[in-house]
Structure formats: C-alpha cells, structure tokens
C-alpha positions as CSV (number, residue, x, y, z in Angstrom):
1,M,4.8,-21.3,-14.4
2,S,7.4,-20.3,-11.8
3,D,7.0,-21.2,-8.2
4,V,6.3,-17.5,-7.4
5,A,3.5,-17.4,-10.0
6,A,2.0,-20.7,-8.8
7,A,2.0,-19.6,-5.2
8,T,0.2,-16.4,-5.9
9,A,-2.2,-17.3,-8.7
10,T,-5.2,-16.0,-6.7
11,A,-4.0,-12.4,-7.0
12,T,-5.2,-11.5,-10.5
13,T,-6.9,-8.2,-11.2
14,L,-8.0,-5.2,-9.3
15,D,-10.8,-2.9,-10.5
16,L,-10.0,0.8,-9.9
17,R,-13.1,2.5,-11.2
18,G,-12.8,1.3,-14.7
19,R,-9.0,1.0,-14.7
20,T,-8.0,-2.6,-14.5
21,L,-4.7,-3.3,-12.6
22,E,-3.4,-6.7,-13.7
23,L,-1.5,-8.3,-10.9
24,S,-1.0,-11.9,-11.9
25,C,2.4,-11.1,-13.4
26,H,3.0,-7.6,-12.1
27,I,4.0,-6.1,-8.8
28,A,2.4,-2.7,-8.5
29,V,4.0,0.3,-6.7
30,M,1.9,2.6,-4.6
31,A,3.6,6.0,-4.1
32,I,3.1,7.9,-0.8
33,V,2.1,11.5,-0.7
34,N,1.5,12.9,2.8
35,R,-0.4,16.2,2.9
36,T,0.5,16.5,6.6
37,P,2.9,18.7,8.6
38,D,4.0,15.8,10.9
39,S,4.6,12.6,8.9
40,F,7.4,10.5,10.4
41,Y,9.4,10.3,7.1
42,D,9.1,13.5,5.1
43,H,8.3,15.9,8.0
44,G,5.9,18.0,6.0
45,R,7.8,18.3,2.7
46,T,4.6,17.7,0.7
47,D,2.2,19.5,3.1
48,S,1.4,22.3,0.7
49,L,-1.0,21.7,-2.2
50,D,1.5,22.5,-4.9
51,A,4.2,20.2,-3.3
52,A,1.8,17.4,-2.9
53,V,0.5,17.5,-6.5
54,A,4.1,17.8,-7.8
55,A,5.1,14.8,-5.8
56,G,2.2,12.8,-7.1
57,L,3.0,13.7,-10.7
58,A,6.7,12.9,-10.2
59,A,5.7,9.5,-8.7
60,A,3.6,8.7,-11.8
61,D,6.5,9.7,-14.0
62,A,8.7,7.4,-12.0
63,G,6.4,4.4,-12.7
64,A,4.0,4.4,-9.7
65,D,0.8,2.5,-10.5
66,I,-1.2,4.2,-7.7
67,V,-0.6,7.4,-5.7
68,D,-1.8,7.2,-2.0
69,V,-2.7,10.6,-0.6
70,G,-3.0,11.0,3.2
71,G,-4.2,14.0,5.2
72,V,-3.8,12.5,8.7
73,K,-1.0,10.3,10.0
74,F,-1.8,6.9,11.6
75,A,0.0,7.7,14.8
76,P,-1.5,9.8,17.6
77,G,-1.0,13.6,17.2
78,P,-3.0,16.8,17.2
79,P,-6.7,16.3,16.3
80,V,-7.6,16.9,12.7
81,S,-11.3,17.6,11.9
82,I,-13.1,15.8,9.1
83,D,-13.5,19.1,7.3
84,E,-9.8,19.8,7.5
85,E,-8.9,16.3,6.3
86,I,-11.2,16.8,3.3
87,A,-9.6,20.2,2.6
88,R,-6.2,18.6,2.6
89,V,-6.8,15.6,0.4
90,V,-9.6,16.4,-2.1
91,P,-7.7,19.1,-4.1
92,V,-4.8,16.7,-4.5
93,V,-7.1,13.9,-5.7
94,A,-8.8,16.2,-8.2
95,A,-5.4,17.3,-9.6
96,L,-4.0,13.7,-9.9
97,A,-6.9,11.5,-10.8
98,P,-6.9,12.3,-14.5
99,R,-3.3,11.1,-14.7
100,V,-3.0,8.2,-12.3
101,P,-5.2,6.1,-10.0
102,V,-5.4,7.8,-6.6
103,S,-5.9,6.1,-3.3
104,V,-6.8,8.1,-0.1
105,D,-5.5,7.0,3.3
106,T,-8.4,7.6,5.6
107,F,-10.6,5.9,8.2
108,H,-13.5,8.4,8.0
109,P,-16.3,7.5,5.6
110,E,-17.1,11.2,5.1
111,V,-13.6,11.8,3.8
112,A,-13.7,8.7,1.6
113,Q,-17.0,9.9,0.1
114,A,-15.6,13.3,-0.7
115,A,-12.4,11.8,-2.1
116,I,-14.3,9.4,-4.3
117,A,-16.5,12.2,-5.6
118,A,-13.2,14.0,-6.6
119,G,-12.0,11.0,-8.5
120,A,-10.3,8.7,-6.0
121,A,-10.1,5.1,-7.2
122,M,-9.2,3.5,-3.9
123,I,-9.6,4.0,-0.1
124,N,-6.8,2.8,2.1
125,D,-8.3,2.1,5.5
126,T,-5.5,1.4,8.0
127,T,-8.0,0.7,10.7
128,G,-9.5,-2.2,8.7
129,L,-13.1,-1.0,8.5
130,S,-13.2,0.0,12.2
131,N,-16.3,2.0,11.0
132,P,-18.3,-0.5,8.9
133,A,-19.9,2.5,7.2
134,M,-16.7,2.8,5.2
135,A,-17.7,-0.4,3.4
136,D,-21.0,1.1,2.5
137,V,-19.4,4.2,1.0
138,V,-17.0,2.1,-1.1
139,A,-19.6,-0.5,-2.2
140,G,-21.7,2.0,-4.1
141,S,-18.8,3.9,-5.6
142,G,-16.8,1.7,-7.9
143,A,-13.7,2.3,-5.8
144,A,-11.5,-0.3,-4.3
145,I,-10.7,-0.7,-0.6
146,V,-7.5,-1.7,1.2
147,I,-8.4,-3.4,4.5
148,A,-5.4,-3.2,6.8
149,H,-4.9,-4.9,10.2
150,S,-4.5,-2.7,13.3
151,L,-5.8,-3.0,16.8
152,A,-6.2,0.4,18.4
153,T,-9.0,2.9,18.2
154,P,-7.9,5.2,15.4
155,R,-5.1,7.6,16.3
156,T,-4.6,6.2,19.8
157,Q,-1.6,4.2,21.3
158,H,-1.7,0.5,21.8
159,P,1.2,-0.1,24.2
160,L,3.0,-3.4,24.3
161,P,0.8,-5.3,21.8
162,Q,0.6,-9.0,22.4
163,Y,-0.3,-11.9,20.1
164,D,-0.3,-15.6,20.7
165,D,0.5,-16.1,16.9
166,V,0.6,-12.8,15.1
167,V,0.2,-14.3,11.6
168,D,-2.8,-16.4,12.6
169,E,-4.5,-13.5,14.4
170,V,-3.9,-11.0,11.7
171,R,-5.1,-13.5,9.0
172,E,-8.3,-14.2,11.0
173,F,-9.0,-10.4,11.4
174,L,-8.5,-9.8,7.7
175,R,-10.7,-12.8,6.8
176,A,-13.5,-11.4,9.0
177,Q,-13.2,-7.9,7.6
178,V,-13.2,-9.1,4.0
179,A,-16.4,-11.0,4.8
180,L,-17.8,-7.8,6.3
181,A,-16.9,-5.8,3.1
182,R,-18.5,-8.5,0.9
183,E,-21.7,-8.5,3.0
184,R,-21.9,-4.7,2.6
185,G,-21.7,-5.1,-1.2
186,V,-18.0,-4.6,-2.0
187,P,-17.1,-7.0,-4.9
188,T,-14.1,-9.3,-4.5
189,D,-12.2,-7.7,-7.3
190,R,-12.2,-4.4,-5.4
191,I,-10.7,-5.7,-2.1
192,V,-7.0,-5.6,-1.1
193,I,-5.6,-6.9,2.1
194,D,-2.7,-5.4,4.1
195,P,-1.2,-7.2,7.2
196,G,-0.3,-3.9,8.7
197,H,3.4,-3.9,9.3
198,D,4.2,-1.9,12.5
199,L,0.5,-1.0,13.0
200,N,0.1,-1.9,16.7
201,K,2.9,-4.4,16.3
202,N,6.5,-4.5,17.5
203,T,9.5,-5.2,15.4
204,R,9.5,-9.0,16.0
205,H,5.8,-9.1,15.0
206,S,6.5,-7.3,11.8
207,L,9.5,-9.5,11.0
208,E,7.3,-12.6,11.6
209,L,4.6,-11.3,9.3
210,T,7.2,-10.7,6.6
211,R,8.7,-14.1,7.1
212,R,5.4,-15.9,6.8
213,L,3.6,-13.6,4.4
214,A,2.8,-16.5,2.0
215,E,0.3,-17.8,4.6
216,F,-2.1,-14.9,3.7
217,A,-2.4,-16.3,0.1
218,D,-5.4,-18.5,1.1
219,L,-7.5,-15.4,1.6
220,G,-7.5,-15.0,-2.2
221,M,-7.1,-11.3,-2.3
222,P,-4.3,-9.1,-3.8
223,M,-2.0,-8.2,-0.9
224,L,-0.5,-4.8,-0.2
225,V,2.5,-4.3,2.0
226,A,3.3,-1.0,3.6
227,L,6.8,-1.3,5.0
228,S,8.7,1.6,3.5
229,N,11.2,3.1,6.0
230,K,9.2,1.8,8.9
231,D,10.5,1.2,12.4
232,F,10.9,-2.5,12.1
233,V,13.3,-1.9,9.2
234,G,15.2,0.7,11.3
235,E,15.3,-1.5,14.4
236,A,16.4,-4.6,12.5
237,L,19.3,-2.7,11.0
238,G,20.0,0.1,13.5
239,R,19.1,2.8,11.0
240,E,17.3,6.2,11.3
241,P,14.2,6.9,9.1
242,D,16.3,8.7,6.4
243,D,18.7,5.8,6.1
244,R,16.3,2.9,5.7
245,M,15.9,2.6,1.9
246,P,18.2,-0.4,1.4
247,G,16.4,-2.3,4.1
248,S,13.0,-1.3,2.8
249,L,13.9,-2.5,-0.7
250,A,15.1,-5.8,0.7
251,A,11.9,-6.3,2.6
252,A,9.8,-5.3,-0.4
253,V,11.6,-7.8,-2.7
254,F,11.1,-10.6,0.0
255,C,7.4,-9.7,0.3
256,A,7.0,-9.8,-3.5
257,L,8.4,-13.2,-3.6
258,Q,6.0,-14.3,-0.9
259,G,2.9,-13.0,-2.7
260,A,2.6,-9.3,-2.1
261,R,1.3,-7.6,-5.3
262,I,1.2,-4.0,-4.2
263,V,4.2,-2.3,-2.5
264,R,3.6,1.1,-0.8
265,A,6.8,3.2,-1.0
266,H,8.3,6.6,-0.4
267,N,11.3,6.0,-2.7
268,V,9.3,5.3,-5.9
269,R,11.9,5.1,-8.7
270,E,14.1,2.7,-6.6
271,T,11.1,0.5,-5.6
272,V,9.8,0.4,-9.2
273,D,13.2,-0.8,-10.4
274,A,13.4,-3.4,-7.7
275,M,9.9,-4.8,-8.6
276,R,10.6,-4.8,-12.3
277,M,13.8,-6.7,-11.6
278,V,11.9,-9.3,-9.6
279,E,9.4,-9.6,-12.5
280,A,12.3,-10.1,-14.9
281,I,14.0,-12.7,-12.7
282,V,10.8,-14.8,-12.4
283,G,10.1,-14.5,-16.1
284,W,7.1,-12.2,-16.0
285,R,8.7,-9.4,-18.2
286,E,11.2,-9.2,-20.9
287,P,14.5,-7.3,-20.5
288,A,14.3,-3.6,-21.4
289,C,17.1,-4.1,-23.8
290,E,19.6,-6.9,-24.8
291,R,23.1,-6.0,-25.8
292,H,25.5,-7.9,-23.4
293,N,27.2,-10.7,-25.3
294,T,24.7,-10.5,-28.2
295,R,27.1,-9.1,-30.9
296,P,30.1,-10.8,-32.6
297,E,32.5,-8.1,-31.3
298,G,31.5,-8.8,-27.7
299,N,30.2,-6.4,-25.1
300,T,29.4,-2.8,-25.8
C-alpha cells in the first residue's frame, strides 16, 4: 500500500441513497452548478433552469461523480426566501438525479427536505449544522451530509476572523458536529467533513488548513475540499477569479495527497484529469492506454 493509501485508509465508502461511492482508491470530483444570479465565479451563467441542467449533464459527461446545486451563495447578498430557494434548486435536482448523484448546497432544513424528495442524494451544509434540524432531515432520508466549518451566522460577514490554531479549532468544531449528526441518527457512512477553505477565514488560515490537511484524518470521515477559484488561491498568486484554475488544480492535487477524497470544482474536466493522474501515480488505477516504448519499432 502506498503512503497516501495508508494515511487515508479511514476514508472508504460513502452511501448516496443506494449508490455507493468507493473512496479508498478514488478521488471523487463534485461539480458546481450555481442557480444564482450573483455567484462570485460564473456571475449567473447557469442561473436559468435550462443552463443549470445543461451544465450538470455536461459535468456528468466530463466525469463528475456528484453535481452540487446551489440556489443561494454563501456570502452576504440580497435575501432569498426559502420558497425561492426551493424553486431554484428542486427542478434542477429532479432533472439531474436519474443521471448522477446530486448534492444541494443549503443550510435550510426545509430546502433540504424538498431537494431530497426530488431525488437529492446529499446535502452540503456550509454552515456545519448551524440548524441541528438539518441532521434530523438527513437522518431519515438516506441522503448523505457534508458538514463544513464556518463561524458566522448564515449569510453574514465575520470580519477579521481570529484563531489561536486554525487547524485545531476547525478539527474540534467538525468533531463536535459529527457527534451531533450521529446523535441525531445520521450513519457514519453518510457523513463527509469539509474544513471550509475561505469560509470565515483569511488566506493564511486557508493555506495553513491546506498545509496540515492530513491532521483531519483522525476524524475517520471522507473529507471534501472546496477550494476551486477561491480567494486564497487568487491572493496567493495575485490572480483574479477567472485566472485561478492552475492554482486551484495545484491545491486540489496537494489536498488529495493529504487525504481529501472529494474535490469540489468549477473546472470539471481539468480537475477530473488531475485526480485520475494522482490515482495513476500512487498506483490506484491503470493507465488508460499503453503505447509509449511498448513496440519494437519504438514510439508511435
């Protein structure tokens, strides 16, 4: 077993409502589809229903294991009612769920319940069960839950966040919220943790989380990282949001080697290729083809 496999042996399988996602020797890619007019990266390009569904299907074709649909951005902005959020995400879920496991990015239990009824296999709560009722909804549904670390009340600013040790504090938050989810009846094989890059953290915090990501392995849960095109990548390199893909891929590869098993990404095909290459290097997958220096006449 490679050092990478040995270090992450606790991350094995994830139950997505009857679809088993094997993660012991696989790094899954979660595609992002924002059904919002004001997302930081795509600026509403997939706001319409047709565009959102097309983007989700294209992501599945490109190799995404999960498609994450969001109806409200994490950052502060104009208020969005629960009814409006449901109207944004549920039709997308219903259209995509027969084809690919669908996650819904929400912190409202009511939205989660409607999305699960439409076929969602996962709820991605970027507020880390700020409303414990979210765990109750998920527990009885068969869906999985992503528990992410953040500090602020949902959709509010948290200026100048301070940590004595960001890794220790994030890890203890996640440990407590995983215990809460279990107490509410969510099985271990349906829980994913996310350290929450950039969520109420500055760039140095996010870089420290990345550098020490392996320290989250003792929580024993598959780990998701959501770092695609984020500000810590841009500030580390001096790049604007539309020029952060190389930095995002480098961070994703580093996180995969430190134990991340799900990578949330805007640039799906490129991220899938990067993760498949990591798997090939560590010996988890065979090459797609073998021609180089395998014939008497030399290269072809």
